[in-house]
C-alpha positions as CSV (number, residue, x, y, z in Angstrom):
1,M,-27.2,-10.8,5.6
2,V,-24.0,-8.8,5.7
3,E,-20.9,-10.7,4.5
4,R,-17.8,-9.7,6.4
5,I,-14.5,-9.2,4.5
6,D,-11.2,-9.4,6.3
7,Y,-8.2,-8.3,4.4
8,V,-4.6,-6.9,4.4
9,W,-3.7,-5.1,1.2
10,A,-0.9,-2.8,0.0
11,A,-0.7,-0.1,-2.5
12,H,2.0,2.4,-3.4
13,N,0.6,5.8,-2.3
14,G,-2.6,4.0,-1.6
15,A,-3.5,6.1,1.5
16,S,-3.9,9.2,-0.7
17,F,-5.9,7.6,-3.6
18,D,-6.7,3.9,-3.6
19,L,-7.9,3.7,0.0
20,P,-10.6,6.4,-0.2
21,I,-11.9,5.0,-3.5
22,L,-12.0,1.4,-2.2
23,E,-13.7,2.5,1.0
24,H,-16.4,4.4,-0.9
25,A,-17.0,1.6,-3.4
26,L,-17.3,-1.0,-0.6
27,S,-19.6,1.3,1.4
28,Q,-22.1,0.9,-1.5
29,T,-22.2,-2.9,-1.0
30,E,-23.6,-5.3,1.6
31,H,-20.2,-6.0,3.0
32,E,-18.8,-5.3,6.4
33,I,-15.2,-4.3,5.9
34,R,-12.5,-5.1,8.4
35,G,-9.0,-4.9,7.3
36,C,-5.7,-3.0,7.1
37,H,-4.0,-1.1,4.4
38,V,-0.2,-0.9,4.1
39,D,1.1,2.0,2.0
40,T,4.5,1.1,0.5
41,L,5.2,4.8,-0.1
42,H,5.1,5.4,3.6
43,L,7.1,2.3,4.3
44,S,9.8,3.3,1.8
45,R,10.1,6.8,3.1
46,D,10.4,5.7,6.7
47,A,12.8,2.8,6.1
48,L,15.1,4.4,3.6
49,K,15.3,7.6,5.5
50,K,16.9,5.6,8.4
51,E,19.5,4.4,5.9
52,N,20.2,7.9,4.5
53,K,18.8,6.7,1.2
54,V,16.5,9.7,0.8
55,G,15.6,10.1,-2.8
56,A,13.1,8.9,-5.3
57,Y,10.3,6.9,-3.7
58,T,8.5,6.1,-7.0
59,L,7.3,2.5,-7.6
60,S,9.8,2.3,-10.5
61,S,12.7,3.5,-8.4
62,L,11.9,1.1,-5.6
63,Y,11.5,-1.8,-8.0
64,K,14.9,-1.1,-9.5
65,D,16.4,-0.9,-6.0
66,A,14.8,-4.3,-5.1
67,T,15.5,-6.1,-8.4
68,G,18.3,-4.3,-10.2
69,S,15.9,-4.2,-13.2
70,E,13.6,-1.5,-14.7
71,L,9.9,-1.9,-14.1
72,S,8.8,-2.6,-17.7
73,R,5.1,-2.0,-17.7
74,A,4.7,0.8,-15.2
75,H,1.1,2.0,-14.8
76,D,-0.3,-1.3,-16.0
77,A,-2.5,-2.5,-13.1
78,L,-1.1,-6.0,-12.9
79,A,2.5,-5.0,-13.3
80,D,2.1,-2.3,-10.6
81,A,0.4,-4.8,-8.2
82,E,3.2,-7.3,-8.7
83,A,5.8,-4.6,-8.2
84,T,4.1,-3.4,-5.1
85,A,4.0,-6.9,-3.6
86,L,7.7,-7.3,-4.4
87,I,8.9,-4.0,-2.9
88,W,6.6,-4.5,0.1
89,K,8.4,-7.7,1.0
90,H,11.8,-6.2,0.1
91,L,11.3,-3.2,2.3
92,V,10.3,-5.4,5.3
93,V,13.0,-8.0,4.8
94,R,16.0,-6.1,3.5
95,H,15.4,-2.5,4.8
96,G,13.8,-3.2,8.2
97,A,10.6,-1.3,7.4
98,D,8.8,-2.9,10.3
99,P,10.7,-2.4,13.5
100,R,8.5,-5.0,15.2
101,V,10.2,-7.8,13.2
102,V,13.8,-6.6,12.5
103,A,15.3,-8.9,15.2
104,L,14.1,-12.0,13.4
105,P,16.0,-13.9,10.8
106,E,15.3,-12.5,7.3
107,E,13.4,-15.5,6.1
108,E,10.9,-15.1,9.0
109,R,10.4,-11.3,8.8
110,F,7.7,-11.0,6.1
111,Q,5.3,-13.5,7.6
112,A,5.9,-12.0,11.1
113,H,5.2,-8.6,9.6
114,L,1.9,-9.8,8.1
115,D,0.9,-11.4,11.5
116,A,1.8,-8.1,13.3
117,V,-0.3,-6.1,10.7
118,I,-3.3,-8.4,11.2
119,H,-3.1,-8.3,15.0
120,Q,-1.6,-4.9,15.8
121,G,-2.3,-2.8,12.7
122,P,0.0,-1.1,10.3
123,V,3.6,-0.2,11.0
124,P,3.6,2.8,13.3
125,R,4.8,6.0,11.5
126,P,7.9,7.2,13.4
127,T,7.8,10.7,11.9
128,K,5.2,12.9,10.3
129,I,5.9,13.2,6.6
130,K,5.2,16.7,5.2
131,Q,2.6,16.4,2.5
132,S,3.0,18.2,-0.8
133,R,0.3,20.7,-1.8
134,A,-0.8,18.2,-4.5
135,Y,-1.9,15.8,-1.8
136,A,-3.1,18.2,0.8
137,K,-6.7,17.1,0.5
138,K,-8.2,13.6,0.4
139,P,-9.3,12.7,-3.1
140,T,-13.1,12.4,-3.7
141,L,-15.2,10.7,-6.3
142,S,-15.1,13.9,-8.3
143,D,-11.3,13.4,-8.7
144,L,-11.9,10.2,-10.7
145,P,-11.7,10.1,-14.4
146,K,-15.1,10.9,-16.0
147,G,-17.1,7.8,-17.0
148,L,-15.3,5.5,-14.6
149,N,-17.7,2.8,-13.4
150,L,-17.0,1.5,-9.9
151,H,-19.6,-1.2,-10.4
152,P,-18.8,-2.7,-13.8
153,N,-21.0,-5.8,-13.2
154,P,-24.0,-4.6,-11.2
155,S,-26.1,-7.3,-9.7
156,P,-29.7,-7.6,-10.8
157,K,-32.2,-6.0,-8.4
């Protein structure tokens, strides 16, 4: 029996790296995947460009913009996940990153954004962002660090 997984998840620059890795790993399981990915890098570029705040779109820079504090444990998985969640909400609520919900009161925007993502898909990209040469190709499994095990706890056969 195939178990279906529904999800909405976010990652900073996830479309270029996290998403292909997750899709590959889940394709090796007995799960049907139905979900939506939100890339906070794309959200930040689109939202902040409208405000003429073009500049650094790193997770650390966006975290500092959202909180006024430095991101203390950058590149730590949990710290990055928590920072991504915080800036995701900040971009939607404070910077109008989802044009489908900007007319709502701020306290209602993020939940409405999640509902829109679930039912309509990710925020439409208003412009095509030019990719740097470093991200011109989609990453593959050969781009992963050597010895990385995608299935750390394999189930017995």
